[in-house]
C-alpha positions, 0 to 999 in steps of 0.5 A: 471492567469487561470493556477494558478487558475486551480492548486489551484483547483487541490490542493483543490480537492486532499486534500493536504495541507502544512503538517497538523495533518491529515497526508496530505502532498504535493507531491514534484514536483521536478527534484532533482534526486540526480545524484551525490549520489550513493545509499547505498547498505548495505545488511541486511542479516537477512532480506535476510535470512527471505525473502529467507526462506519465498519464498523457503518454499512457493514452498514446500507449493505449493507441499503440497497443494494436501495433504490439505483439501479443507476447508483449501485451502478456509480458506487460500484464505479468510484470504489472501483476508482479510489480503490484505484488512487490507493493502489497506483499512486500512494502505493505504487508512485510515491511510496513506492518511486519505481518509475517517474516521472510527469508533473505531470498524472498526479501530480495525478490520482493525488493526487486519487484517492488523496485519494478513498481517504482513507488519510492523506496521501500523505506520511504513507502513504509515510513509514509504508510506507518504515518498514515495508519497512526494519524489516519485522516488527520493532517499528519496523514500523508494522503489524508482523505479528508482533503478530497478524492483528488488529493488522496488519490494523486494530489498528495504527490504533487504538493509539499507535505503538510508540516504535521506529516513531517513533525509527527512523522518523527515519532514513527519507529523506523529502526527495523527498516534501517537495520534491514540490509535489503532495504539499505541496498535498495535505498543506496542504489535506488536512483540507478535501480528504479529506471533499470527495473521499471523502464529500461529492462522491461523495454529491452526484454521484448525486443531481445527475445521476440523481436518487438520494437524498443519503442513498443516495449517502452510504451508498454512499460509506461502504460504498465507503470501508470496502471499500477500506480493508479491501482495502488492509489485506489486504496488511498481514495476509493477504499477510504471514501466508498464502501461498508464498515462492518468492523469499525464504524468510527473510522472511514476506511471501508470494504471496497470489493472493486479495490480488492479485485484491482489491487490483488487483495488490498480493498478490505480496508475497514478490516485492515485498519481495524486489525492492521497486523493480520497478514491477510488483511481480510478474514476471507482467505483467498477471496479476491486476495492473490497476495495472501495466496502468494504469501501462503505459497512462500510459506509452503516452500519455506520462505515465509513464516510467522504469519500473524492472523486475527482470531474469529473471537477477536473479530466478532468481539470487535464487531459487537463493540464498534462494528455492524453489531453495535449501536455506533453510527458510522463516522461522518465527514 
């Protein structure tokens, strides 16, 4: 009886319900690993060519850095930081998990810098990430880490989705995303906005304002894009395969401080999968977590509100039941 009460407290702390209009979906605790189904590996050659070009050109861009103005390098770093913020504070914590609310000006800004990141539309990103949480590390997970490091890092974008991703993805609540006019605008004009925000405008700004060559501006844009992509992907790969699991040893997502440093706060992944509606994705505040600092700054100026967090009692209770204070062995592969 006591254990059932503790479980209910955990559910209330996490903010998960049976799938409501706010995008809350329960993590499906299941041992179903589809042992008899071989994952479909139909290669999408167009994506292979695009990804190969981005990475090979980025190697050239690194060599080209010595010919760039210092202002251009700084501009590339700043745009890289904000594009990552568009993923972490925007697509992830705001739109996927609804861990806080944002007013229209902030939502518009996050949409713009999310488009700068060019990691599909907010709608597509959030849909896939909700599937990832509900069906984590099953064949219904778009970037199932059980299929290996390369697959969960980048390979999942180069092959057709497993049939279960499509079939079970239909159970994911998406009404809140469809009802958001900011998401609707980005989705409608994405094919125009994406190249403008990610490559064209960032290439023109250094040329127009301080005399950089357009070619160097383009090189920095592609290199920035490649770096941000791989930083985001480390959450799917490194933070699922390497690290400690102090909150829930029955799942594979782990605490990885390298990922937290690179992905501005997204590496506290065992905590995040255990308490997915916590806006900070960590119990440590601003430590290796600039995204949390940004959200708090937005709350200070009145643009963000209703930030969800997990109580210390709920955290300690969960750690005693499934984490490092329990007798449960860590999940194996």
